Structure formats: C-alpha cells, structure tokens
FIKOLZA-1660 file (N, C-alpha, C; in steps of 0.1 Angstrom, whole numbers, plus 5000, padded with zeros to 4 digits):
% residues 113
   i   px   py   pz ch aa at
   1 9635 7663 8063  A  X  N
   1 9630 7665 8049  A  X CA
   1 9620 7676 8050  A  X  C
   2 9619 7685 8040  A  X  N
   2 9610 7696 8039  A  X CA
   2 9596 7690 8037  A  X  C
   3 9586 7698 8041  A  X  N
   3 9572 7695 8039  A  X CA
   3 9569 7697 8025  A  X  C
   4 9561 7688 8018  A  X  N
   4 9557 7689 8004  A  X CA
   4 9547 7699 8002  A  X  C
   5 9550 7709 7993  A  X  N
   5 9540 7720 7990  A  X CA
   5 9528 7714 7982  A  X  C
   6 9517 7721 7983  A  X  N
   6 9505 7717 7975  A  X CA
   6 9508 7717 7960  A  X  C
   7 9515 7727 7955  A  X  N
   7 9519 7727 7941  A  X CA
   7 9527 7714 7937  A  X  C
   8 9535 7710 7945  A  X  N
   8 9543 7698 7942  A  X CA
   8 9534 7686 7942  A  X  C
   9 9525 7685 7951  A  X  N
   9 9515 7674 7952  A  X CA
   9 9507 7674 7940  A  X  C
  10 9503 7685 7934  A  X  N
  10 9495 7686 7922  A  X CA
  10 9503 7682 7910  A  X  C
  11 9515 7686 7909  A  X  N
  11 9524 7682 7898  A  X CA
  11 9526 7667 7898  A  X  C
  12 9529 7661 7910  A  X  N
  12 9531 7647 7912  A  X CA
  12 9518 7640 7908  A  X  C
  13 9507 7645 7911  A  X  N
  13 9494 7638 7908  A  X CA
  13 9492 7639 7893  A  X  C
  14 9494 7650 7886  A  X  N
  14 9492 7651 7872  A  X CA
  14 9502 7642 7864  A  X  C
  15 9514 7640 7869  A  X  N
  15 9524 7632 7863  A  X CA
  15 9519 7617 7864  A  X  C
  16 9513 7613 7876  A  X  N
  16 9508 7600 7877  A  X CA
  16 9496 7597 7868  A  X  C
  17 9487 7607 7866  A  X  N
  17 9477 7606 7857  A  X CA
  17 9481 7604 7842  A  X  C
  18 9491 7612 7838  A  X  N
  18 9497 7611 7825  A  X CA
  18 9502 7597 7823  A  X  C
  19 9509 7592 7833  A  X  N
  19 9516 7579 7832  A  X CA
  19 9504 7568 7831  A  X  C
  20 9494 7569 7838  A  X  N
  20 9482 7560 7838  A  X CA
  20 9476 7560 7825  A  X  C
  21 9474 7572 7820  A  X  N
  21 9466 7573 7807  A  X CA
  21 9475 7569 7795  A  X  C
  22 9488 7568 7796  A  X  N
  22 9497 7564 7785  A  X CA
  22 9498 7550 7784  A  X  C
  23 9495 7542 7795  A  X  N
  23 9495 7528 7795  A  X CA
  23 9482 7522 7788  A  X  C
  24 9483 7514 7778  A  X  N
  24 9471 7509 7771  A  X CA
  24 9462 7501 7779  A  X  C
  25 9467 7494 7790  A  X  N
  25 9458 7486 7797  A  X CA
  25 9450 7493 7808  A  X  C
  26 9453 7506 7809  A  X  N
  26 9446 7515 7819  A  X CA
  26 9433 7520 7814  A  X  C
  27 9422 7514 7818  A  X  N
  27 9409 7519 7815  A  X CA
  27 9401 7521 7828  A  X  C
  28 9405 7531 7835  A  X  N
  28 9399 7534 7848  A  X CA
  28 9386 7542 7848  A  X  C
  29 9383 7548 7837  A  X  N
  29 9371 7556 7837  A  X CA
  29 9372 7570 7842  A  X  C
  30 9384 7574 7845  A  X  N
  30 9388 7587 7851  A  X CA
  30 9390 7598 7840  A  X  C
  31 9386 7596 7828  A  X  N
  31 9390 7606 7818  A  X CA
  31 9385 7619 7821  A  X  C
  32 9394 7629 7821  A  X  N
  32 9390 7643 7824  A  X CA
  32 9391 7646 7838  A  X  C
  33 9396 7637 7846  A  X  N
  33 9396 7639 7861  A  X CA
  33 9407 7648 7864  A  X  C
  34 9405 7658 7872  A  X  N
  34 9415 7667 7878  A  X CA
  34 9412 7668 7893  A  X  C
  35 9421 7672 7901  A  X  N
  35 9419 7673 7915  A  X CA
  35 9406 7681 7919  A  X  C
  36 9403 7691 7910  A  X  N
  36 9391 7700 7913  A  X CA
  36 9380 7696 7905  A  X  C
  37 9381 7687 7896  A  X  N
  37 9369 7684 7887  A  X CA
  37 9357 7678 7895  A  X  C
  38 9361 7670 7905  A  X  N
  38 9350 7664 7914  A  X CA
  38 9342 7674 7921  A  X  C
  39 9346 7687 7922  A  X  N
  39 9339 7697 7929  A  X CA
  39 9330 7705 7920  A  X  C
  40 9331 7703 7907  A  X  N
  40 9323 7710 7897  A  X CA
  40 9308 7706 7898  A  X  C
  41 9299 7715 7899  A  X  N
  41 9285 7712 7899  A  X CA
  41 9281 7707 7886  A  X  C
  42 9282 7715 7875  A  X  N
  42 9280 7711 7861  A  X CA
  42 9286 7722 7852  A  X  C
  43 9289 7717 7840  A  X  N
  43 9296 7726 7831  A  X CA
  43 9287 7737 7827  A  X  C
  44 9291 7750 7826  A  X  N
  44 9283 7761 7821  A  X CA
  44 9290 7766 7808  A  X  C
  45 9282 7771 7800  A  X  N
  45 9286 7777 7788  A  X CA
  45 9297 7788 7791  A  X  C
  46 9307 7790 7782  A  X  N
  46 9317 7800 7784  A  X CA
  46 9312 7814 7787  A  X  C
  47 9300 7817 7781  A  X  N
  47 9294 7830 7784  A  X CA
  47 9289 7832 7798  A  X  C
  48 9287 7822 7805  A  X  N
  48 9282 7822 7818  A  X CA
  48 9292 7820 7830  A  X  C
  49 9304 7816 7826  A  X  N
  49 9315 7814 7836  A  X CA
  49 9318 7826 7842  A  X  C
  50 9320 7826 7855  A  X  N
  50 9323 7838 7862  A  X CA
  50 9312 7848 7865  A  X  C
  51 9299 7843 7862  A  X  N
  51 9288 7852 7864  A  X CA
  51 9279 7845 7875  A  X  C
  52 9270 7853 7881  A  X  N
  52 9261 7847 7890  A  X CA
  52 9250 7839 7882  A  X  C
  53 9244 7830 7889  A  X  N
  53 9234 7821 7883  A  X CA
  53 9223 7830 7878  A  X  C
  54 9219 7827 7865  A  X  N
  54 9208 7834 7859  A  X CA
  54 9214 7846 7850  A  X  C
  55 9227 7848 7850  A  X  N
  55 9232 7858 7842  A  X CA
  55 9241 7853 7831  A  X  C
  56 9244 7860 7821  A  X  N
  56 9253 7856 7810  A  X CA
  56 9260 7869 7804  A  X  C
  57 9270 7867 7796  A  X  N
  57 9276 7878 7789  A  X CA
  57 9270 7879 7776  A  X  C
  58 9268 7891 7771  A  X  N
  58 9262 7893 7758  A  X CA
  58 9268 7906 7753  A  X  C
  59 9273 7907 7742  A  X  N
  59 9279 7919 7736  A  X CA
  59 9268 7926 7727  A  X  C
  60 9266 7939 7729  A  X  N
  60 9258 7947 7720  A  X CA
  60 9265 7959 7715  A  X  C
  61 9261 7965 7704  A  X  N
  61 9267 7977 7699  A  X CA
  61 9257 7988 7704  A  X  C
  62 9263 7998 7710  A  X  N
  62 9254 8009 7716  A  X CA
  62 9259 8022 7713  A  X  C
  63 9251 8032 7713  A  X  N
  63 9255 8046 7711  A  X CA
  63 9265 8050 7722  A  X  C
  64 9276 8057 7718  A  X  N
  64 9287 8061 7728  A  X CA
  64 9280 8071 7738  A  X  C
  65 9272 8079 7734  A  X  N
  65 9266 8089 7744  A  X CA
  65 9258 8082 7754  A  X  C
  66 9250 8072 7750  A  X  N
  66 9242 8064 7759  A  X CA
  66 9250 8057 7769  A  X  C
  67 9261 8051 7765  A  X  N
  67 9270 8044 7774  A  X CA
  67 9277 8053 7784  A  X  C
  68 9281 8066 7778  A  X  N
  68 9287 8075 7788  A  X CA
  68 9276 8080 7798  A  X  C
  69 9264 8082 7795  A  X  N
  69 9253 8085 7804  A  X CA
  69 9251 8074 7815  A  X  C
  70 9251 8062 7809  A  X  N
  70 9249 8050 7819  A  X CA
  70 9261 8049 7828  A  X  C
  71 9273 8051 7824  A  X  N
  71 9285 8051 7833  A  X CA
  71 9283 8062 7843  A  X  C
  72 9279 8074 7839  A  X  N
  72 9278 8085 7847  A  X CA
  72 9267 8083 7858  A  X  C
  73 9256 8077 7854  A  X  N
  73 9245 8073 7864  A  X CA
  73 9250 8063 7873  A  X  C
  74 9258 8053 7868  A  X  N
  74 9263 8042 7877  A  X CA
  74 9273 8049 7887  A  X  C
  75 9280 8058 7883  A  X  N
  75 9290 8065 7892  A  X CA
  75 9282 8073 7903  A  X  C
  76 9272 8081 7899  A  X  N
  76 9265 8089 7907  A  X CA
  76 9257 8081 7917  A  X  C
  77 9251 8070 7913  A  X  N
  77 9243 8062 7922  A  X CA
  77 9251 8051 7929  A  X  C
  78 9265 8051 7926  A  X  N
  78 9274 8041 7932  A  X CA
  78 9269 8027 7930  A  X  C
  79 9266 8024 7917  A  X  N
  79 9262 8011 7913  A  X CA
  79 9271 8006 7902  A  X  C
  80 9270 7994 7899  A  X  N
  80 9277 7988 7888  A  X CA
  80 9269 7992 7875  A  X  C
  81 9276 7993 7864  A  X  N
  81 9269 7996 7851  A  X CA
  81 9259 7986 7847  A  X  C
  82 9263 7973 7850  A  X  N
  82 9253 7962 7846  A  X CA
  82 9240 7964 7853  A  X  C
  83 9240 7969 7866  A  X  N
  83 9228 7971 7874  A  X CA
  83 9220 7983 7868  A  X  C
  84 9226 7993 7863  A  X  N
  84 9219 8004 7858  A  X CA
  84 9213 8000 7845  A  X  C
  85 9220 7993 7836  A  X  N
  85 9214 7988 7824  A  X CA
  85 9203 7978 7826  A  X  C
  86 9204 7970 7837  A  X  N
  86 9193 7961 7841  A  X CA
  86 9180 7968 7845  A  X  C
  87 9182 7979 7853  A  X  N
  87 9170 7987 7857  A  X CA
  87 9164 7994 7845  A  X  C
  88 9173 7999 7836  A  X  N
  88 9167 8005 7824  A  X CA
  88 9159 7996 7815  A  X  C
  89 9165 7984 7814  A  X  N
  89 9158 7973 7806  A  X CA
  89 9144 7969 7812  A  X  C
  90 9145 7968 7826  A  X  N
  90 9132 7964 7833  A  X CA
  90 9121 7975 7831  A  X  C
  91 9126 7987 7832  A  X  N
  91 9116 7999 7829  A  X CA
  91 9111 7999 7815  A  X  C
  92 9119 7996 7806  A  X  N
  92 9115 7996 7792  A  X CA
  92 9105 7983 7789  A  X  C
  93 9108 7972 7795  A  X  N
  93 9100 7961 7793  A  X CA
  93 9086 7962 7798  A  X  C
  94 9084 7971 7808  A  X  N
  94 9071 7973 7814  A  X CA
  94 9061 7979 7803  A  X  C
  95 9066 7984 7792  A  X  N
  95 9057 7990 7783  A  X CA
  95 9051 7979 7773  A  X  C
  96 9055 7967 7775  A  X  N
  96 9051 7956 7765  A  X CA
  96 9043 7945 7772  A  X  C
  97 9034 7938 7765  A  X  N
  97 9028 7926 7768  A  X CA
  97 9038 7915 7767  A  X  C
  98 9046 7912 7777  A  X  N
  98 9057 7903 7775  A  X CA
  98 9053 7888 7773  A  X  C
  99 9041 7884 7779  A  X  N
  99 9036 7871 7777  A  X CA
  99 9033 7868 7763  A  X  C
 100 9026 7878 7757  A  X  N
 100 9023 7876 7742  A  X CA
 100 9036 7875 7734  A  X  C
 101 9045 7885 7736  A  X  N
 101 9057 7886 7728  A  X CA
 101 9066 7873 7729  A  X  C
 102 9068 7869 7742  A  X  N
 102 9076 7858 7744  A  X CA
 102 9070 7845 7738  A  X  C
 103 9057 7843 7739  A  X  N
 103 9051 7832 7734  A  X CA
 103 9052 7832 7719  A  X  C
 104 9051 7843 7712  A  X  N
 104 9052 7843 7697  A  X CA
 104 9067 7841 7694  A  X  C
 105 9076 7847 7701  A  X  N
 105 9090 7845 7699  A  X CA
 105 9095 7830 7700  A  X  C
 106 9090 7824 7711  A  X  N
 106 9094 7810 7713  A  X CA
 106 9088 7801 7702  A  X  C
 107 9076 7805 7697  A  X  N
 107 9070 7796 7686  A  X CA
 107 9078 7798 7673  A  X  C
 108 9083 7811 7671  A  X  N
 108 9091 7814 7659  A  X CA
 108 9105 7806 7660  A  X  C
 109 9110 7805 7672  A  X  N
 109 9123 7798 7673  A  X CA
 109 9122 7783 7670  A  X  C
 110 9109 7778 7675  A  X  N
 110 9107 7764 7672  A  X CA
 110 9106 7761 7657  A  X  C
 111 9099 7770 7650  A  X  N
 111 9097 7768 7636  A  X CA
 111 9110 7769 7628  A  X  C
 112 9119 7777 7633  A  X  N
 112 9133 7779 7627  A  X CA
 112 9143 7767 7629  A  X  C
 113 9139 7758 7638  A  X  N
 113 9148 7747 7641  A  X CA
 113 9145 7737 7631  A  X  C
% end
C-alpha cells in the first residue's frame, strides 16, 4: 500500500471534522480548529498580516513625482521603498514636539469616542 500523503491526511481530517460538527450531540469545544490553528499566536488585523511586528499596511495618496523619486532613491541605495519612506518620515518627525502632539491627539481621540 502506498504511503499516505500529507494532503490526503489533511483532507481526511477535515472530513472527520465536518462529520463531527454535523452531528447534533457533538459539542467538543473545537469550533474553528484546524490543524494549524493551534500554532497561531493570536489573531492580527488583516492590515498587519504578512508584516513584521509593529508594522501595518496603510494606503495614502501621494504625488507621482515624489513616489518616482522615492523609488529612484530606493534603487540607488539598494533599499526597499518602505525603508526610504520610513527614513523620510523619521527625518520629518524630528521637526516637531511629538510628545505634545501625541498627547493632544490621543485626548482628541478619547473625546470623539
């Protein structure tokens, strides 16, 4: 007999789970269990999936020429565009009193809730 492939094991497992969940007396508490779900640390928002810890996806509308320059700098420096943008933002942020701004911003957010 041929050795059972991992894909076949997974399909067999999923079929067993569907059978268990379709029987009314089955209340095992395994709702949402999949073979890999036990390995998950915790759910992350969709905008953070596939990113490093502390990073998220965020879409902005930007000037085409500025994007072209950022791409050119990234190419020239052999960096990713996200790192060039991050460095540019860090440089820009140095011109502000961030403690004061963030404190006021967070207070405003609490008032709007």
